[in-house]
ZASE-699638 format. One record per residue: z, y, x of N, C-alpha, C in turn; residue in three letters. Coordinates in steps of 0.1 Angstrom, whole numbers, plus 5000, padded with zeros to 4 digits. Each point is the difference from the previous one (the first is absolute). Example, Ala and Ser with C-alpha at 12.3 -4.5 7.8 and 13.67 -1.06 7.14 Angstrom:
// ZASE-699638
507849435132500050124991500050125009Ala
499350114996500050115009500850114992Ser
***
This chain:
// ZASE-699638
755078189063500650045013501550054997Met
500849965010501450054999500350105012His
500550124996500350105010501550005002Leu
500449995013501450005003500250135009Lys
500650104994500250135007501450005007Ile
499950025013501350005008500450145004Lys
499150095002500450145004500150084987Lys
501150074999500250084988501550024998Gly
500450064989501450024996500150024985Leu
501049924995500450034986501050115000Asp
499650124997500850125002501349994992Ile
501150015007501349994994500550134993Pro
499550024988500450124992501049964989Ile
501150074999501049974990499550024986Leu
500549924991499550004986498949914997Gly
499949895007498949904998500049964985Lys
498849994994500049964986500549864998Pro
500649974988500649884997499049894997Glu
498750044997499049904997499949964986Gly
500650084991499949984986499650134993Gln
499149994991499550124992501050034989Ala
500150134998500850044988499450124994Arg
500250024987499450114992500750135003Val
499350105004500650135003499650104989Leu
500850104997499650104990498750075005Pro
499150034990498850075004500250155003Leu
499350045010500150145004499350094990Ser
500550124998499450104991498750065006Leu
499949995013498750055006499549895010Glu
498749995001499349915008499050075008Val
499849975013499050075008499049905006Gly
498750044999499049935008499950075013Leu
500549945011500050065013498749995007Ser
499550115005498750005007500149995015Cys
501350015004500250015015499749875007Glu
499949884993499649885006498549995001Ser
499350094994498550005001499550115009Phe
500550005012499750115010498550015002Leu
499550125000498650025003499150004988Gly
500649964988499249994988499850134994Thr
498850044996499850124993499949974985Lys
500950064992500149974986499250094991Phe
499449954989499650084989501049984989Arg
500750104996501150004991499449994986Ile
500449914992499549984986500950044989Leu
501250045004501050044990500650145004Val
500750064991500650135002501449994994Ala
501050085005501350014994499950024985Pro
500849924993500050014985499149894993Gly
499249935008499149894995500949884997Asp
499749944988500649874997499249895006Ala
500749905006499349895007500649874996Val
499349895001500449864998500249935013Lys
500749895000500149915011498549955003Ile
499650015012498749965004498950104998Gly
500350124995499050104998499650075013Gln
498850045002499550065013500750135002Lys
500650025012500550135004499250075011Leu
499549925009499350055012498849915003Leu
499050065007498949935004499750045015Glu
499649905008499750015014498750085001Asp
500050125005498750075001499049935009Lys
500549945011499149935009499549874995Asp
500649944990499549884994500150014985Ser
499150074994500050014985500149874993Pro
500949994990500249884993501249935004Gly
500750045011501349955004501150094994Arg
500749954990500950084992501449965004Phe
501050104998501449975002500650034986Phe
500849904995500450014986501450024998Val
500450044988501450044997500949885000Ser
501250005007501049905000500950004987Pro
499950114992500950024989499250074989Ala
500650004988499450084989500950114996Ala
499450124998500850124997499250125001Gly
500650105006499350135002500050045014Val
498850045005500050055014500850135001Val
501049995009501050115001499650095011Lys
499549945011499750095012499049935009Glu
499250085007499249955011500650065012Leu
500849925007500850055011499250005013Arg
499950125006499250025012500850035012Arg
499449985012500650035013499350105007Gly
500049995014499350095009498550004996Ala
499450125000498650024998499649954986Lys
501050004991499849954986499649864999Arg
500349925010499749865000500849934989Arg
499449924991500749944989500949895005Leu
501350014996501049905005500349904989Leu
500350054988500549924989499550054986Thr
499649914992499850034986501249964992Val
500850094995501349974993499849994985Val
500449894995499949974985501349994994Ile
500250084989501349994992499849894990Glu
500749895001499949894991500350034986Arg
499349934991500350014986500849884996Met
500950004989500849894996499149884997Pro
498950024993499149894996498750015009Gln
499949915009498850005009498849924994Glu
498950065002498749934996499249975013Ser
499149904998499249955012498550024997Thr
499350045010498650015000499449865000Gln
499249974990499549864999498650005006Leu
499749895007498749985006499449864995Phe
498749994999499449874996500349905011Pro
500249874996500149905009498749975008Lys
500249955012498849975008500049855004Ile
498949944999499949865004500049985015Ser
500649895004500049975015498649965004Ser
499149984991498649975003499150135000Glu
500650114998499250134999499450025014Ala
499050095000499350035013501050085009Ser
499650015013500850075009500150154997Arg
498850064995500050144997500850034988Ser
500049914990500950024988501449995003Asp
500449915009501449985004500550135008Ile
499150055009500450125007500150124991Leu
499250014990500150114991501249994992Ala
500449884996501249974992501250045008Phe
500149965013501150035009500150155002Leu
498950075001500050145002500650074988Gly
499549964988500550064988501549984997Glu
500549895003501449964997500950045011Thr
499550055011500950045012500249885010Gly
499449894997500249885009499550025014Gly
498950085002499450025013501050075009Met
500950084995500950075008501049915007Ser
500149874995500949905007499349925010Gly
498750025003499349925009499750095013Ile
500449955011499850075013498949935009Arg
499550075009499049955009500350025014Gln
499949905008500150015014498750005007Gly
499950075012501250055007500450144995Pro
501250045004500650134997500650014986Leu
500149894993500850004987499550114991Asn
498750024998499450104991499949944986Arg
499750084990499749954987498749925001Phe
499949894993498949915001498750074995Ala
499049995007498750064996499249904991Asp
499950034987499449904991498549975003Pro
499450095008498649985003499849905011Thr
501149965007499949905011500649864995Glu
499449905004500549864997500849955011Ile
501349984998500949955011499749865004Pro
500149985013499849865005501149914996Arg
501250054997501149924995501050104993Ser
500949944992501050084993501449935003Ile
501050085004501349945003501050044989Phe
500649904994501150034990501349985007Ile
500850115000501350005006501149964990Lys
500349875000501049954990501349975008Ala
500450105008501349985008500550145003Val
501350025001500650135003501149985011Glu
500050095009501149995011500750135002Ser
499550124995500650135002501350014992Ala
500950085004501250024992499850054986Pro
500849954991500150054986498849984992Phe
499149915004498849974992500249864994Ile
499949994987500249874993499149895006Pro
500449885000499149895005498849994991Pro
498949965006498749994993500249914988Ala
500849895001500249914989500650074988Glu
500950095003500750084989498950094993Met
499150065008499150094995499049944991Gln
499749875001499149934991500749924989Val
501349995001500849924991499750044985Glu
499649904992499750034986498550054999Gly
499350025011498750054999499049915008Lys
500449875001499249915008498649994995Glu
499850004987498649984995499250135003Glu
500650124999499350125004499650005015Glu
500949955008499749995014498849915003Phe
500049884993498849915002498750064995Leu
500150074988498950074995499450115010Ala
501050075006499650105010499349945012Gly
500549885004499349935011498649964997Leu
499849964987498649964996499150125000Arg
500550124996499150125001499750035015Leu
501049995008499850045014499049915007Leu
499949874996499149905005498650044998Gln
499750094990498750044996499550125009Arg
501050065008499750125007499649975015Leu
500149885004499649975014499249875001Thr
499249995010499349885003500849915009Asp
501150055005500849935010501349954993Gly
500949955009501249944994501150104996Pro
500849964991501250074996501249935007Ile
500750085009501149945007501350044993His
500749904995501350024994501149975009Leu
500850105004501149985010501450024993Val
500849895000501350004994501049945010Tyr
501350034996501149955009500149855001Arg
500349955011500249855002501249964991Lys
499849894993501049954991500050064986Gly
499150094997499950064987499849894989Ser
500750014989499849914989499250064988Thr
499550125002499250074990498749924998Cys
499849944988498849924998498750094999Arg
500250124996498950095000499450025014Ala
500849995010499650015014499549865005Phe
500949904999499849875007498949924993Thr
499750024987499049934993498750084996Glu
499950125006498850084997498849935004Ala
498950014992498749945003499150105005Asp
499049965008498950095005500550095011Gly
501149975007500550095011500349915012Val
500150065011500449945012501550035002Val
500849895000501550025000500550015015His
500950105002500750025012501450034998His
500949955009501450034999500550075012Thr
501150084999500550085011501549995000Val
500650015011501450015002500350095011Glu
501350055000500450095011500550134995Gly
500550095009500550134996498950104997Pro
500550114995499050124998499450035013His
498750035001499050024990499249884996Pro
500649894997499249884997499250014988Ser
500450104991499250024987498950105001Ala
499850055012498950115001498649935000Asn
499250064992498649944998499250015013Ser
500350115008499250015013500349895009Ser
501349955000500449885008499349884995Leu
499949984987499349884995498650005004His
499350124998498650015004499849975014Ile
500850055009499849985014500149865004Gln
500849924993500249865004499049914992Asn
499550044989499249914992498550045001Ile
499750124998498650055000499950145007Asp
500150005013500150135007498950094998Pro
500350134999499050115000499650035014Ile
498850005003499550025014499250125001Thr
499650064989499250135001500250084987Ser
499650135001500150084988499149964989Ala
499049925003499149954989500649894992Ala
501149945005500649894992500750054988Asp
499949944989500650044987500949894995Val
501350034999500949914995500950074990Val
500149944988500950074990501349934999Trp
501150084997501349954999500650044986Thr
500749914994500750034987501349935000Val
501050074994501349944999500149914987Ser
500949915000500249924988500250084988Ala
500850115001500350084988498750074995Leu
499250045009498750074996499149904993Ser
500049875005499249904993500549984985Val
501350014998500549994986499650124992Val
500150125006499750124993498550024997Gln
***
């Protein structure tokens, strides 16, 4: 299916990215922001002064045990920054010059659904999967009727999806194979009309859709409404960004 979005606006903000990636100096501090996980109750697994690796568990979702949030950097936990009513806002990590990574065993694309879900929970991958309606964290106990992969961006200052998977095309395709084991329905891959990214255009085992038009043409809710509408609260549809598929 091709979606042609006519209503919308490409917001004219000064400082539009040039479209080329460049190496930036690494920050001395990195934070795992919890503000984008509104409503989530966290079990804190680290304390200030603890040494952590990239990918190490920092937090666990109290309402969904086994869904972990992992460290984006290696170093020492400097601060658990809190807001009103002691709500956790950010886990601040002071980076070390030599970073180490938490290693996980590889998982086969032929693994069972339960094994894949356990793997995604342990590695932090489940935190990148959302569920409609209401854009909640995906409930691993429910089987989605379909999964939407958002391989397009239209909001200001967000790199194109093609740039997000550049050099990681094989990882993207491997991620698609894992996601195919999590649903009995179709995987809908939505990318921009005219994209030349072969990881998108030649992906197997998915239903291909293209989209064009101004923002919010990249919104998953718009794709769902036009391709596989949600008609009741009992409908379960999962959404994943192209970057989360790679990660």
